[in-house]
Each structure stands twice: as C-alpha cells, then as structure tokens.
N, C-alpha and C positions, 0 to 999 in steps of 0.2 A: 503494500499499500504507499502511496506518495499522498502526502497532504501538505496543502500551502493555506495559510491563513490570512484572509484579508481582515484588518482590524483597523478601528477607528477609536481613538481615546480623547476624552476631553474632560478636564477638571473645572467644573462650574464653582467649586468652592476649594479653598486648600485643603479640607478633610475628606472631599468626596471626588472620585473619579468615575465617569461613566465610559463603558466600552461597548462597541457592537463588532461582533467578530462574524465572519463568513468563511466556512472551510471550503475549500476545492479539493477533490479527491480524484485520485487515477487509482483504481483497485485492479488487481489481476490475480486469478487463483488457477494454480496448474491442477489438474484433475487426473486422477489415474483409476479407470475403471475396467471391468471387463470388456467394455466397447472400445478400449484404447485410451490414449492420453490426448487431453485437450485443454485449453486455455480459456476461462471465461474473464470477462472484464466488464467493468463499469466506472463511468467518469461523469463528474459534474459537481454541482455545489451541494453542500450538505445543510444542515439546519442552523438558521441564523440564531446567534444568541446575543442577549441583551444584558449586560451586567452593570451593577453599582457597587463600588468598594468604598467603604467608609472608615476612616481611622476614627475609633472611639476612645482610645487611650494611649497616651504618649508620655512617658514619666524616664526621663534621664537617658538611658541607653536601651529603653524597651518601647515597643509599639504594637498595639492590637488593632486587628481590621476585622469588620464583619462584611461579608459580600452576599449577594442575592444574585442569581442568574436566572433569567427567563429564556427558555428554548422555544424558538418558533419552529413548526413543521414546514420548513422550506425545502427540505432535500427529498427527492426521489426514494419512494420505499417499495416501489413495485417493478424495480429494473429487473429485465431479462435478457438473455443472450441466447445465442445458438450453440448448441451441443449435439453429439451425435443421436441424442433423444429429440432433437426439434428444438424450437425456440422455447425455453422454460424460464420461470422465475428464478431468480437467482436467490442463493440462500441468504438468511438473515445477516450474517456478517458482510455480505457483499452488498447491501443496500447502502445508499447513499445518505438516506435520512431516516427519521425514525417514524414520522407520520402522526406524531403526537406532541403536545406541548409537555414542557417539562419545567420544573423549579428545582434549582440547586443552591440552597443556603449554605454557608460556610463561615468559618471562623479560622483567623491566622494569628500568630503570635511571631514577633522576631525580635531579638536582642542583639546588641553588639557592644563589645569591649575592648580596647587597645586594637590587637589584630585578630580577635575573633568574632564570629558570628554565629547565631544558632537560632532556631525557630521549629515551629511547627504548624500544620494546618490539618482541619477536619472539615471535609465537604460530604454531602449527601446529594444525588441528584435523583429526584421523584418524577417518575413518569406520570402523566394524568390521562386517564382514558384509555380507550384503543383506537388503533388507526382503522380505516375503512376496510382493510385487508383482513381484521380480524384480531390482531394481536398488538400486543405492548410490549416493546424492549423493557427487560428488566430494570430496577432501579440499580443504582452504584453507590457505595459507600467507600470512602477513601480516608485514609489518615497517613500523614507523611512527616518526618522529621529531619532536620539537618544541622550540621555542624562544619564551620569552615574556619580557614585561618588564611590571612593575606601574610606572604612570606615577603614580599617586594611590592612595590607601587605597581608592577606588571605581573604579579605572579600570586596566585592564590590556589588553595586547594579545598576541596568539600566532600563530605561523606552525606549521603540521603538515604533514607531507608523509609520504604513505603509498603502500606498494606492496602489492597483493594479487595472488595467483594462485589462481584457481579451476579445479581439475580437472573433466573431463567426468564425467558419469554414467557409472557402470560397470555395464553389464547393460543391461536393457530391461523396460519395462512393456508387456506385449502388449496392453494396452486403449489405447495411444497410436499414433497413426498418423503417421509422420514427412511422408507425402504430403499431409495434411490441413493441417499447420501446422509451421514449422520449430522451434516451441517444443517439439514433442513429439519431437523428434529428440535 
C-alpha cells in the first residue's frame, strides 16, 4: 500500500489547531490461488478527516492536549477488480474508505527537560452505523508512548512503543465470499 496525505492546518487561537486531511491510496495485493497468481488493485481518495487539537494544560516543561477527529465517508468502499473469477468486489482491507462516519477522541501528554523528551497518547476510533454494503469496519483502540534524547543540534534518537487493537468487521458485505478468500471473512 502506498499512502499520501493532503493536509491543511490552521490555528485560529494559540491553544487550538484545526486540521483537514485527505488520504490518497494506491493499493495492490498479490493473490495466489488454485486458479493461478494475479494482482488486484484499487486507487483513489480515502475518508476525509476533520480534527481539532486543543492544548489544555501547560506547566513548565509539560503539555497536555485533547483532540477530536470526525471522519467523513468520502472514500470508495465498493471497489472491485478483475480476477480469474471475473470482476469481483475487493476484500475489506483493499477498500479505500469505510462508508461510515467515525469519531476519534484522544488525549496526548508530552514533556521535555534538558535534552530529553517523553510522552504518551491514547486514542479510540468509534465507527458510527453501517454502510450501505451492510457492514461497519471495526473500532480501533491505540496507546503509544515514547522517549527521546537530543545528542546534538542535528542528531536525536527516540524509542516508541505502541499497542493497537482492531475490532472485527461488524456485519457482512454480501458480495464477498469467505470461501473464496480468508480476507473476505
């Protein structure tokens, strides 16, 4: 998968930043089946997200931010391509968009002292409703933490740990056949 984000950011206040982001995807998947090897592809824009980030605490060398993202269903979620089985709907992971609105609240903390930086972030992406193909992609939960050190003006290192949990798809796209591929289950 190749992804490019087109983003615009604007800070109407010192403590508030607004952002709009539109991903552009180029997805390819090599498939090996009893019918032979073939490649499927999908390309185009994904779901547009609108985000507000607000700094609500700043004390000496620490800052805390709250953020809220609204995802709009602008990406295609009924992509299909030609295969040895004819033109078929592509699996869930090959779709460009979700077809549903989502809300993603989050909280971030960062600190810095001398040459060290550290922080953490927790976010949750809640999908709202089902798309008209009959399914809703699963919710996503994410926690990450990092520690970094600046060694020189032009050299720094950092370590990040991240945990993510993706829920399963809720519902079913009737044009996908789990017997044809596990990716369609």
